[in-house]
N, CA, C, O and the ligand as a Tripos MOL2 file, in Angstrom:
@<TRIPOS>MOLECULE
protein
  273   271    69     0     0
PROTEIN
NO_CHARGES

@<TRIPOS>ATOM
      1 N           2.3000  -11.6010  -18.9630 N.3       1 MET1
      2 CA          2.7290  -12.1850  -17.6800 C.3       1 MET1
      3 C           2.4070  -11.2390  -16.5300 C.2       1 MET1
      4 O           2.7070  -10.0470  -16.5910 O.2       1 MET1
      5 N           1.8240  -11.7570  -15.5340 N.am      2 THR2
      6 CA          1.5720  -10.9390  -14.3530 C.3       2 THR2
      7 C           2.3350  -11.5070  -13.1840 C.2       2 THR2
      8 O           2.4500  -12.7190  -12.9950 O.2       2 THR2
      9 N           2.8430  -10.5930  -12.4220 N.am      3 LYS3
     10 CA          3.5870  -11.0460  -11.2370 C.3       3 LYS3
     11 C           2.9250  -10.4700  -10.0050 C.2       3 LYS3
     12 O           3.2960   -9.4020   -9.5160 O.2       3 LYS3
     13 N           1.9630  -11.1800   -9.5270 N.am      4 LYS4
     14 CA          1.3430  -10.7460   -8.2930 C.3       4 LYS4
     15 C           1.7330  -11.7020   -7.1840 C.2       4 LYS4
     16 O           2.1420  -12.8370   -7.4280 O.2       4 LYS4
     17 N           1.5990  -11.2270   -5.9830 N.am      5 LYS5
     18 CA          1.8900  -12.0570   -4.8150 C.3       5 LYS5
     19 C           3.3270  -12.5540   -4.8280 C.2       5 LYS5
     20 O           3.6010  -13.6870   -4.4300 O.2       5 LYS5
     21 N           4.2280  -11.7240   -5.2760 N.am      6 VAL6
     22 CA          5.6310  -12.1130   -5.2420 C.3       6 VAL6
     23 C           6.1530  -11.9570   -3.8190 C.2       6 VAL6
     24 O           5.9530  -10.9250   -3.1780 O.2       6 VAL6
     25 N           6.8000  -12.9600   -3.3560 N.am      7 GLN7
     26 CA          7.3520  -12.8920   -2.0100 C.3       7 GLN7
     27 C           8.6550  -12.0970   -2.0270 C.2       7 GLN7
     28 O           9.5330  -12.3320   -2.8570 O.2       7 GLN7
     29 N           8.7570  -11.1730   -1.1150 N.am      8 THR8
     30 CA         10.0040  -10.4210   -1.0040 C.3       8 THR8
     31 C          10.5490  -10.6050    0.4090 C.2       8 THR8
     32 O          10.2880   -9.7880    1.2920 O.2       8 THR8
     33 N          11.2910  -11.6610    0.6120 N.am      9 PRO9
     34 CA         11.7610  -11.9890    1.9560 C.3       9 PRO9
     35 C          12.8500  -11.0440    2.4370 C.2       9 PRO9
     36 O          13.7620  -10.6820    1.6940 O.2       9 PRO9
     37 N          12.7310  -10.6650    3.6670 N.am     10 ALA10
     38 CA         13.7880   -9.9190    4.3450 C.3      10 ALA10
     39 C          14.2000   -8.6400    3.6390 C.2      10 ALA10
     40 O          15.3610   -8.2390    3.7180 O.2      10 ALA10
     41 N          13.2830   -8.0020    2.9580 N.am     11 VAL11
     42 CA         13.6110   -6.7100    2.3790 C.3      11 VAL11
     43 C          13.7240   -5.6790    3.4960 C.2      11 VAL11
     44 O          14.6830   -4.9120    3.5710 O.2      11 VAL11
     45 N          12.7380   -5.6880    4.3390 N.am     12 GLN12
     46 CA         12.7490   -4.7770    5.4750 C.3      12 GLN12
     47 C          12.0410   -5.4440    6.6330 C.2      12 GLN12
     48 O          11.0210   -6.1100    6.4550 O.2      12 GLN12
     49 N          12.5700   -5.2660    7.7780 N.am     13 SER13
     50 CA         11.9300   -5.8760    8.9360 C.3      13 SER13
     51 C          10.8730   -4.9480    9.5310 C.2      13 SER13
     52 O          10.1080   -5.3330   10.4150 O.2      13 SER13
     53 N          10.8510   -3.7220    9.0230 N.am     14 LEU14
     54 CA          9.8800   -2.7700    9.5510 C.3      14 LEU14
     55 C           8.4700   -3.1120    9.0880 C.2      14 LEU14
     56 O           8.2620   -3.6950    8.0240 O.2      14 LEU14
     57 N           7.5460   -2.7420    9.8950 N.am     15 ASP15
     58 CA          6.1490   -2.8760    9.5130 C.3      15 ASP15
     59 C           5.8840   -1.9910    8.2980 C.2      15 ASP15
     60 O           6.1750   -0.7960    8.3420 O.2      15 ASP15
     61 N           5.3460   -2.5390    7.2250 N.am     16 PRO16
     62 CA          5.0930   -1.7240    6.0370 C.3      16 PRO16
     63 C           4.1590   -0.5660    6.3110 C.2      16 PRO16
     64 O           4.1990    0.4500    5.6170 O.2      16 PRO16
     65 N           3.3270   -0.7120    7.3110 N.am     17 LEU17
     66 CA          2.3720    0.3510    7.6160 C.3      17 LEU17
     67 C           3.0380    1.5610    8.2470 C.2      17 LEU17
     68 O           2.4760    2.6550    8.2620 O.2      17 LEU17
     69 N           4.2290    1.3570    8.7630 N.am     18 ALA18
     70 CA          4.8980    2.4490    9.4660 C.3      18 ALA18
     71 C           5.2430    3.5910    8.5230 C.2      18 ALA18
     72 O           5.3180    4.7500    8.9330 O.2      18 ALA18
     73 N           5.4480    3.2570    7.2730 N.am     19 ASN19
     74 CA          5.9030    4.2650    6.3140 C.3      19 ASN19
     75 C           4.8780    4.5620    5.2450 C.2      19 ASN19
     76 O           5.2290    5.0000    4.1500 O.2      19 ASN19
     77 N           3.6410    4.3350    5.5450 N.am     20 THR20
     78 CA          2.6260    4.5060    4.5240 C.3      20 THR20
     79 C           2.3360    5.9720    4.2800 C.2      20 THR20
     80 O           1.7790    6.6700    5.1280 O.2      20 THR20
     81 N           2.7300    6.4180    3.0970 N.am     21 LYS21
     82 CA          2.4570    7.8060    2.7180 C.3      21 LYS21
     83 C           2.2030    7.8370    1.2240 C.2      21 LYS21
     84 O           2.9060    7.1770    0.4590 O.2      21 LYS21
     85 N           1.2210    8.5850    0.8100 N.am     22 PRO22
     86 CA          1.0040    8.7060   -0.6280 C.3      22 PRO22
     87 C           2.0400    9.6530   -1.2150 C.2      22 PRO22
     88 O           2.4180   10.6370   -0.5800 O.2      22 PRO22
     89 N           2.4910    9.3630   -2.4040 N.am     23 THR23
     90 CA          3.4130   10.2640   -3.0650 C.3      23 THR23
     91 C           2.6290   11.4360   -3.6420 C.2      23 THR23
     92 O           1.6690   11.2370   -4.3870 O.2      23 THR23
     93 N           3.0340   12.6540   -3.3010 N.am     24 PRO24
     94 CA          2.2800   13.8250   -3.7840 C.3      24 PRO24
     95 C           2.1910   13.8320   -5.3010 C.2      24 PRO24
     96 O           3.1880   13.6310   -5.9940 O.2      24 PRO24
     97 N           1.0050   14.0610   -5.8030 N.am     25 GLY25
     98 CA          0.8230   14.1490   -7.2440 C.3      25 GLY25
     99 C           0.5480   12.8190   -7.9120 C.2      25 GLY25
    100 O           0.2370   12.7760   -9.1030 O.2      25 GLY25
    101 N           0.6580   11.7270   -7.1610 N.am     26 CYS26
    102 CA          0.3970   10.4230   -7.7580 C.3      26 CYS26
    103 C          -1.0370   10.0080   -7.4460 C.2      26 CYS26
    104 O          -1.3890    9.7530   -6.2950 O.2      26 CYS26
    105 N          -1.8500    9.9450   -8.4870 N.am     27 LYS27
    106 CA         -3.2620    9.6210   -8.2850 C.3      27 LYS27
    107 C          -3.4380    8.1950   -7.7890 C.2      27 LYS27
    108 O          -4.3080    7.9140   -6.9660 O.2      27 LYS27
    109 N          -2.6150    7.3120   -8.2920 N.am     28 VAL28
    110 CA         -2.7290    5.9150   -7.8740 C.3      28 VAL28
    111 C          -2.4420    5.7990   -6.3800 C.2      28 VAL28
    112 O          -3.1710    5.1350   -5.6430 O.2      28 VAL28
    113 N          -1.3790    6.4500   -5.9540 N.am     29 CYS29
    114 CA         -1.0360    6.3900   -4.5320 C.3      29 CYS29
    115 C          -2.1180    7.0370   -3.6820 C.2      29 CYS29
    116 O          -2.4570    6.5250   -2.6160 O.2      29 CYS29
    117 N          -2.6520    8.1340   -4.1320 N.am     30 SER30
    118 CA         -3.6480    8.7870   -3.2900 C.3      30 SER30
    119 C          -4.9080    7.9440   -3.2010 C.2      30 SER30
    120 O          -5.5750    7.9300   -2.1660 O.2      30 SER30
    121 N          -5.2400    7.2360   -4.2850 N.am     31 ALA31
    122 CA         -6.3840    6.3260   -4.2300 C.3      31 ALA31
    123 C          -6.0880    5.1570   -3.2950 C.2      31 ALA31
    124 O          -6.9390    4.7510   -2.5030 O.2      31 ALA31
    125 N          -4.8790    4.6260   -3.3950 N.am     32 LEU32
    126 CA         -4.4940    3.5310   -2.5020 C.3      32 LEU32
    127 C          -4.4940    3.9920   -1.0470 C.2      32 LEU32
    128 O          -4.8770    3.2510   -0.1420 O.2      32 LEU32
    129 N          -4.0610    5.2140   -0.8510 N.am     33 TYR33
    130 CA         -3.9880    5.7470    0.5060 C.3      33 TYR33
    131 C          -5.3780    5.8810    1.1260 C.2      33 TYR33
    132 O          -5.5850    5.5850    2.3020 O.2      33 TYR33
    133 N          -6.3160    6.3320    0.3090 N.am     34 LYS34
    134 CA         -7.6930    6.4320    0.8040 C.3      34 LYS34
    135 C          -8.2130    5.0660    1.2120 C.2      34 LYS34
    136 O          -8.8430    4.9180    2.2590 O.2      34 LYS34
    137 N          -7.9490    4.0720    0.3840 N.am     35 GLN35
    138 CA         -8.3870    2.7190    0.7140 C.3      35 GLN35
    139 C          -7.6710    2.2230    1.9480 C.2      35 GLN35
    140 O          -8.2680    1.5900    2.8190 O.2      35 GLN35
    141 N          -6.3710    2.5180    2.0170 N.am     36 TRP36
    142 CA         -5.5980    2.0730    3.1770 C.3      36 TRP36
    143 C          -6.1670    2.6680    4.4610 C.2      36 TRP36
    144 O          -6.2740    1.9850    5.4790 O.2      36 TRP36
    145 N          -6.5280    3.9440    4.4010 N.am     37 LYS37
    146 CA         -7.0800    4.5850    5.5970 C.3      37 LYS37
    147 C          -8.3750    3.9140    6.0290 C.2      37 LYS37
    148 O          -8.5980    3.6810    7.2170 O.2      37 LYS37
    149 N          -9.2400    3.6010    5.0410 N.am     38 ALA38
    150 CA        -10.5090    2.9490    5.3690 C.3      38 ALA38
    151 C         -10.2710    1.5510    5.9420 C.2      38 ALA38
    152 O         -10.9070    1.1500    6.9160 O.2      38 ALA38
    153 N          -9.3580    0.8280    5.3300 N.am     39 PHE39
    154 CA         -9.0970   -0.5400    5.7730 C.3      39 PHE39
    155 C          -8.3600   -0.5930    7.1040 C.2      39 PHE39
    156 O          -8.4740   -1.5680    7.8460 O.2      39 PHE39
    157 N          -7.6080    0.4510    7.4000 N.am     40 SER40
    158 CA         -6.7980    0.4030    8.6190 C.3      40 SER40
    159 C          -7.4810    1.0780    9.7970 C.2      40 SER40
    160 O          -6.9540    1.0820   10.9090 O.2      40 SER40
    161 N          -8.6360    1.6400    9.5570 N.am     41 ASN41
    162 CA         -9.3620    2.3010   10.6340 C.3      41 ASN41
    163 C         -10.3350    1.3230   11.3040 C.2      41 ASN41
    164 O         -11.3230    0.9110   10.6970 O.2      41 ASN41
    165 N         -10.0540    0.9620   12.5360 N.am     42 PRO42
    166 CA        -10.9120   -0.0180   13.2220 C.3      42 PRO42
    167 C         -12.3510    0.4520   13.3980 C.2      42 PRO42
    168 O         -13.2500   -0.3470   13.6600 O.2      42 PRO42
    169 N         -12.5560    1.7460   13.2520 N.am     43 TYR43
    170 CA        -13.9170    2.2760   13.4030 C.3      43 TYR43
    171 C         -14.6540    2.3240   12.0680 C.2      43 TYR43
    172 O         -15.8450    2.6270   12.0050 O.2      43 TYR43
    173 N         -13.9150    2.0190   11.0090 N.am     44 SER44
    174 CA        -14.5370    2.0270    9.6870 C.3      44 SER44
    175 C         -15.2490    0.7080    9.4250 C.2      44 SER44
    176 O         -14.7740   -0.3460    9.8490 O.2      44 SER44
    177 N         -16.3770    0.7520    8.7360 N.am     45 PRO45
    178 CA        -17.0720   -0.4900    8.3690 C.3      45 PRO45
    179 C         -16.2380   -1.3410    7.4150 C.2      45 PRO45
    180 O         -16.4630   -2.5430    7.2680 O.2      45 PRO45
    181 N         -15.2660   -0.6860    6.7700 N.am     46 ASP46
    182 CA        -14.4120   -1.4050    5.8190 C.3      46 ASP46
    183 C         -13.1640   -1.9870    6.4680 C.2      46 ASP46
    184 O         -12.3120   -2.5550    5.7860 O.2      46 ASP46
    185 N         -13.0570   -1.8460    7.7720 N.am     47 TYR47
    186 CA        -11.8400   -2.2540    8.4650 C.3      47 TYR47
    187 C         -11.4090   -3.6720    8.1040 C.2      47 TYR47
    188 O         -12.1610   -4.6330    8.2680 O.2      47 TYR47
    189 N         -10.1730   -3.7760    7.6060 N.am     48 ASP48
    190 CA         -9.6350   -5.0660    7.2130 C.3      48 ASP48
    191 C          -8.1140   -4.9580    7.1810 C.2      48 ASP48
    192 O          -7.5390   -4.5260    6.1820 O.2      48 ASP48
    193 N          -7.4710   -5.3470    8.2650 N.am     49 PRO49
    194 CA         -6.0220   -5.1400    8.3860 C.3      49 PRO49
    195 C          -5.2200   -5.7900    7.2700 C.2      49 PRO49
    196 O          -4.2050   -5.2430    6.8390 O.2      49 PRO49
    197 N          -5.6590   -6.9410    6.8010 N.am     50 SER50
    198 CA         -4.8490   -7.5860    5.7740 C.3      50 SER50
    199 C          -4.9600   -6.8430    4.4520 C.2      50 SER50
    200 O          -3.9930   -6.7770    3.6920 O.2      50 SER50
    201 N          -6.1290   -6.2850    4.1740 N.am     51 LYS51
    202 CA         -6.2590   -5.4560    2.9730 C.3      51 LYS51
    203 C          -5.4760   -4.1650    3.1330 C.2      51 LYS51
    204 O          -4.8760   -3.6710    2.1780 O.2      51 LYS51
    205 N          -5.4820   -3.6240    4.3340 N.am     52 ALA52
    206 CA         -4.7060   -2.4090    4.5860 C.3      52 ALA52
    207 C          -3.2330   -2.6510    4.2910 C.2      52 ALA52
    208 O          -2.5620   -1.8150    3.6850 O.2      52 ALA52
    209 N          -2.7460   -3.7870    4.7200 N.am     53 THR53
    210 CA         -1.3500   -4.1280    4.4540 C.3      53 THR53
    211 C          -1.1020   -4.2570    2.9600 C.2      53 THR53
    212 O          -0.0790   -3.7980    2.4510 O.2      53 THR53
    213 N          -2.0380   -4.8800    2.2600 N.am     54 ASP54
    214 CA         -1.9120   -4.9960    0.8060 C.3      54 ASP54
    215 C          -1.7640   -3.6290    0.1560 C.2      54 ASP54
    216 O          -0.9050   -3.4320   -0.7030 O.2      54 ASP54
    217 N          -2.6050   -2.6850    0.5720 N.am     55 ARG55
    218 CA         -2.5560   -1.3460   -0.0270 C.3      55 ARG55
    219 C          -1.2470   -0.6500    0.3010 C.2      55 ARG55
    220 O          -0.6570    0.0290   -0.5400 O.2      55 ARG55
    221 N          -0.8020   -0.8320    1.5440 N.am     56 ALA56
    222 CA          0.4420   -0.1970    1.9550 C.3      56 ALA56
    223 C           1.6100   -0.7210    1.1310 C.2      56 ALA56
    224 O           2.4740    0.0390    0.6930 O.2      56 ALA56
    225 N           1.6180   -2.0280    0.9310 N.am     57 VAL57
    226 CA          2.6950   -2.6400    0.1570 C.3      57 VAL57
    227 C           2.6360   -2.1740   -1.2930 C.2      57 VAL57
    228 O           3.6610   -1.8980   -1.9170 O.2      57 VAL57
    229 N           1.4250   -2.0950   -1.8100 N.am     58 GLU58
    230 CA          1.2440   -1.6570   -3.1930 C.3      58 GLU58
    231 C           1.7710   -0.2260   -3.3730 C.2      58 GLU58
    232 O           2.4310    0.0950   -4.3620 O.2      58 GLU58
    233 N           1.4620    0.5990   -2.4050 N.am     59 MET59
    234 CA          1.9210    1.9870   -2.4630 C.3      59 MET59
    235 C           3.4390    2.0710   -2.4410 C.2      59 MET59
    236 O           4.0520    2.8460   -3.1750 O.2      59 MET59
    237 N           4.0230    1.2580   -1.5850 N.am     60 ARG60
    238 CA          5.4860    1.2660   -1.4750 C.3      60 ARG60
    239 C           6.1520    0.7890   -2.7620 C.2      60 ARG60
    240 O           7.2370    1.2470   -3.1200 O.2      60 ARG60
    241 N           5.5010   -0.1170   -3.4350 N.am     61 ARG61
    242 CA          6.1020   -0.6730   -4.6470 C.3      61 ARG61
    243 C           5.7760    0.1520   -5.8810 C.2      61 ARG61
    244 O           6.3760   -0.0410   -6.9380 O.2      61 ARG61
    245 N           4.8360    1.0590   -5.7500 N.am     62 HIS62
    246 CA          4.3880    1.7980   -6.9150 C.3      62 HIS62
    247 C           5.4980    2.6910   -7.4410 C.2      62 HIS62
    248 O           6.2320    3.3090   -6.6700 O.2      62 HIS62
    249 N           5.6140    2.7520   -8.7460 N.am     63 SER63
    250 CA          6.7200    3.5300   -9.3260 C.3      63 SER63
    251 C           6.2840    4.9460   -9.6790 C.2      63 SER63
    252 O           7.0780    5.7250  -10.2070 O.2      63 SER63
    253 N           5.0220    5.2900   -9.3900 N.am     64 HIS64
    254 CA          4.5260    6.6530   -9.5360 C.3      64 HIS64
    255 C           4.6890    7.1950  -10.9470 C.2      64 HIS64
    256 O           4.9390    8.3870  -11.1270 O.2      64 HIS64
    257 N           4.5530    6.3590  -11.9220 N.am     65 GLY65
    258 CA          4.6190    6.8180  -13.3020 C.3      65 GLY65
    259 C           6.0180    7.1190  -13.7980 C.2      65 GLY65
    260 O           6.2030    7.5850  -14.9220 O.2      65 GLY65
    261 N           7.0030    6.8480  -12.9520 N.am     66 GLU66
    262 CA          8.3730    7.1290  -13.3750 C.3      66 GLU66
    263 C           8.9800    5.9500  -14.1290 C.2      66 GLU66
    264 O          10.0290    6.0770  -14.7610 O.2      66 GLU66
    265 N           8.3140    4.8140  -14.0540 N.am     67 ALA67
    266 CA          8.8350    3.6570  -14.7560 C.3      67 ALA67
    267 C           8.6890    3.8380  -16.2520 C.2      67 ALA67
    268 O           7.7930    4.5490  -16.7060 O.2      67 ALA67
    269 N           9.5380    3.2180  -17.0080 N.am     68 LYS68
    270 CA          9.4520    3.3720  -18.4500 C.3      68 LYS68
    271 C           8.3770    2.4690  -19.0280 C.2      68 LYS68
    272 O           8.1600    2.4650  -20.2400 O.2      68 LYS68
    273 ZN          2.3430    6.1640   -6.8820 Zn       69 ZN69
@<TRIPOS>BOND
     1     1     2 1
     2     2     3 1
     3     3     4 2
     4     3     5 am
     5     5     6 1
     6     6     7 1
     7     7     8 2
     8     7     9 am
     9     9    10 1
    10    10    11 1
    11    11    12 2
    12    11    13 am
    13    13    14 1
    14    14    15 1
    15    15    16 2
    16    15    17 am
    17    17    18 1
    18    18    19 1
    19    19    20 2
    20    19    21 am
    21    21    22 1
    22    22    23 1
    23    23    24 2
    24    23    25 am
    25    25    26 1
    26    26    27 1
    27    27    28 2
    28    27    29 am
    29    29    30 1
    30    30    31 1
    31    31    32 2
    32    31    33 am
    33    33    34 1
    34    34    35 1
    35    35    36 2
    36    35    37 am
    37    37    38 1
    38    38    39 1
    39    39    40 2
    40    39    41 am
    41    41    42 1
    42    42    43 1
    43    43    44 2
    44    43    45 am
    45    45    46 1
    46    46    47 1
    47    47    48 2
    48    47    49 am
    49    49    50 1
    50    50    51 1
    51    51    52 2
    52    51    53 am
    53    53    54 1
    54    54    55 1
    55    55    56 2
    56    55    57 am
    57    57    58 1
    58    58    59 1
    59    59    60 2
    60    59    61 am
    61    61    62 1
    62    62    63 1
    63    63    64 2
    64    63    65 am
    65    65    66 1
    66    66    67 1
    67    67    68 2
    68    67    69 am
    69    69    70 1
    70    70    71 1
    71    71    72 2
    72    71    73 am
    73    73    74 1
    74    74    75 1
    75    75    76 2
    76    75    77 am
    77    77    78 1
    78    78    79 1
    79    79    80 2
    80    79    81 am
    81    81    82 1
    82    82    83 1
    83    83    84 2
    84    83    85 am
    85    85    86 1
    86    86    87 1
    87    87    88 2
    88    87    89 am
    89    89    90 1
    90    90    91 1
    91    91    92 2
    92    91    93 am
    93    93    94 1
    94    94    95 1
    95    95    96 2
    96    95    97 am
    97    97    98 1
    98    98    99 1
    99    99   100 2
   100    99   101 am
   101   101   102 1
   102   102   103 1
   103   103   104 2
   104   103   105 am
   105   105   106 1
   106   106   107 1
   107   107   108 2
   108   107   109 am
   109   109   110 1
   110   110   111 1
   111   111   112 2
   112   111   113 am
   113   113   114 1
   114   114   115 1
   115   115   116 2
   116   115   117 am
   117   117   118 1
   118   118   119 1
   119   119   120 2
   120   119   121 am
   121   121   122 1
   122   122   123 1
   123   123   124 2
   124   123   125 am
   125   125   126 1
   126   126   127 1
   127   127   128 2
   128   127   129 am
   129   129   130 1
   130   130   131 1
   131   131   132 2
   132   131   133 am
   133   133   134 1
   134   134   135 1
   135   135   136 2
   136   135   137 am
   137   137   138 1
   138   138   139 1
   139   139   140 2
   140   139   141 am
   141   141   142 1
   142   142   143 1
   143   143   144 2
   144   143   145 am
   145   145   146 1
   146   146   147 1
   147   147   148 2
   148   147   149 am
   149   149   150 1
   150   150   151 1
   151   151   152 2
   152   151   153 am
   153   153   154 1
   154   154   155 1
   155   155   156 2
   156   155   157 am
   157   157   158 1
   158   158   159 1
   159   159   160 2
   160   159   161 am
   161   161   162 1
   162   162   163 1
   163   163   164 2
   164   163   165 am
   165   165   166 1
   166   166   167 1
   167   167   168 2
   168   167   169 am
   169   169   170 1
   170   170   171 1
   171   171   172 2
   172   171   173 am
   173   173   174 1
   174   174   175 1
   175   175   176 2
   176   175   177 am
   177   177   178 1
   178   178   179 1
   179   179   180 2
   180   179   181 am
   181   181   182 1
   182   182   183 1
   183   183   184 2
   184   183   185 am
   185   185   186 1
   186   186   187 1
   187   187   188 2
   188   187   189 am
   189   189   190 1
   190   190   191 1
   191   191   192 2
   192   191   193 am
   193   193   194 1
   194   194   195 1
   195   195   196 2
   196   195   197 am
   197   197   198 1
   198   198   199 1
   199   199   200 2
   200   199   201 am
   201   201   202 1
   202   202   203 1
   203   203   204 2
   204   203   205 am
   205   205   206 1
   206   206   207 1
   207   207   208 2
   208   207   209 am
   209   209   210 1
   210   210   211 1
   211   211   212 2
   212   211   213 am
   213   213   214 1
   214   214   215 1
   215   215   216 2
   216   215   217 am
   217   217   218 1
   218   218   219 1
   219   219   220 2
   220   219   221 am
   221   221   222 1
   222   222   223 1
   223   223   224 2
   224   223   225 am
   225   225   226 1
   226   226   227 1
   227   227   228 2
   228   227   229 am
   229   229   230 1
   230   230   231 1
   231   231   232 2
   232   231   233 am
   233   233   234 1
   234   234   235 1
   235   235   236 2
   236   235   237 am
   237   237   238 1
   238   238   239 1
   239   239   240 2
   240   239   241 am
   241   241   242 1
   242   242   243 1
   243   243   244 2
   244   243   245 am
   245   245   246 1
   246   246   247 1
   247   247   248 2
   248   247   249 am
   249   249   250 1
   250   250   251 1
   251   251   252 2
   252   251   253 am
   253   253   254 1
   254   254   255 1
   255   255   256 2
   256   255   257 am
   257   257   258 1
   258   258   259 1
   259   259   260 2
   260   259   261 am
   261   261   262 1
   262   262   263 1
   263   263   264 2
   264   263   265 am
   265   265   266 1
   266   266   267 1
   267   267   268 2
   268   267   269 am
   269   269   270 1
   270   270   271 1
   271   271   272 2
@<TRIPOS>SUBSTRUCTURE
     1 MET1         2 RESIDUE 1 A MET
     2 THR2         6 RESIDUE 1 A THR
     3 LYS3        10 RESIDUE 1 A LYS
     4 LYS4        14 RESIDUE 1 A LYS
     5 LYS5        18 RESIDUE 1 A LYS
     6 VAL6        22 RESIDUE 1 A VAL
     7 GLN7        26 RESIDUE 1 A GLN
     8 THR8        30 RESIDUE 1 A THR
     9 PRO9        34 RESIDUE 1 A PRO
    10 ALA10       38 RESIDUE 1 A ALA
    11 VAL11       42 RESIDUE 1 A VAL
    12 GLN12       46 RESIDUE 1 A GLN
    13 SER13       50 RESIDUE 1 A SER
    14 LEU14       54 RESIDUE 1 A LEU
    15 ASP15       58 RESIDUE 1 A ASP
    16 PRO16       62 RESIDUE 1 A PRO
    17 LEU17       66 RESIDUE 1 A LEU
    18 ALA18       70 RESIDUE 1 A ALA
    19 ASN19       74 RESIDUE 1 A ASN
    20 THR20       78 RESIDUE 1 A THR
    21 LYS21       82 RESIDUE 1 A LYS
    22 PRO22       86 RESIDUE 1 A PRO
    23 THR23       90 RESIDUE 1 A THR
    24 PRO24       94 RESIDUE 1 A PRO
    25 GLY25       98 RESIDUE 1 A GLY
    26 CYS26      102 RESIDUE 1 A CYS
    27 LYS27      106 RESIDUE 1 A LYS
    28 VAL28      110 RESIDUE 1 A VAL
    29 CYS29      114 RESIDUE 1 A CYS
    30 SER30      118 RESIDUE 1 A SER
    31 ALA31      122 RESIDUE 1 A ALA
    32 LEU32      126 RESIDUE 1 A LEU
    33 TYR33      130 RESIDUE 1 A TYR
    34 LYS34      134 RESIDUE 1 A LYS
    35 GLN35      138 RESIDUE 1 A GLN
    36 TRP36      142 RESIDUE 1 A TRP
    37 LYS37      146 RESIDUE 1 A LYS
    38 ALA38      150 RESIDUE 1 A ALA
    39 PHE39      154 RESIDUE 1 A PHE
    40 SER40      158 RESIDUE 1 A SER
    41 ASN41      162 RESIDUE 1 A ASN
    42 PRO42      166 RESIDUE 1 A PRO
    43 TYR43      170 RESIDUE 1 A TYR
    44 SER44      174 RESIDUE 1 A SER
    45 PRO45      178 RESIDUE 1 A PRO
    46 ASP46      182 RESIDUE 1 A ASP
    47 TYR47      186 RESIDUE 1 A TYR
    48 ASP48      190 RESIDUE 1 A ASP
    49 PRO49      194 RESIDUE 1 A PRO
    50 SER50      198 RESIDUE 1 A SER
    51 LYS51      202 RESIDUE 1 A LYS
    52 ALA52      206 RESIDUE 1 A ALA
    53 THR53      210 RESIDUE 1 A THR
    54 ASP54      214 RESIDUE 1 A ASP
    55 ARG55      218 RESIDUE 1 A ARG
    56 ALA56      222 RESIDUE 1 A ALA
    57 VAL57      226 RESIDUE 1 A VAL
    58 GLU58      230 RESIDUE 1 A GLU
    59 MET59      234 RESIDUE 1 A MET
    60 ARG60      238 RESIDUE 1 A ARG
    61 ARG61      242 RESIDUE 1 A ARG
    62 HIS62      246 RESIDUE 1 A HIS
    63 SER63      250 RESIDUE 1 A SER
    64 HIS64      254 RESIDUE 1 A HIS
    65 GLY65      258 RESIDUE 1 A GLY
    66 GLU66      262 RESIDUE 1 A GLU
    67 ALA67      266 RESIDUE 1 A ALA
    68 LYS68      270 RESIDUE 1 A LYS
    69 ZN69       273 GROUP 0 **** ****
């Protein structure tokens, strides 16, 4: 079973991009962060705000290997 595109209503009213930070030592987060930077940079050829948001959300939800 995969659960992608799950709606999480009213979890936070803040812009997810406001808190985008990779967790130190987490390779997945650092990879996501690199993509987020490329997607969120208007001067980048990869600029794509909706993808940037996806990466930011993914990073926020990532359990950094602490999940069982
Ligand atoms: Zn992580």
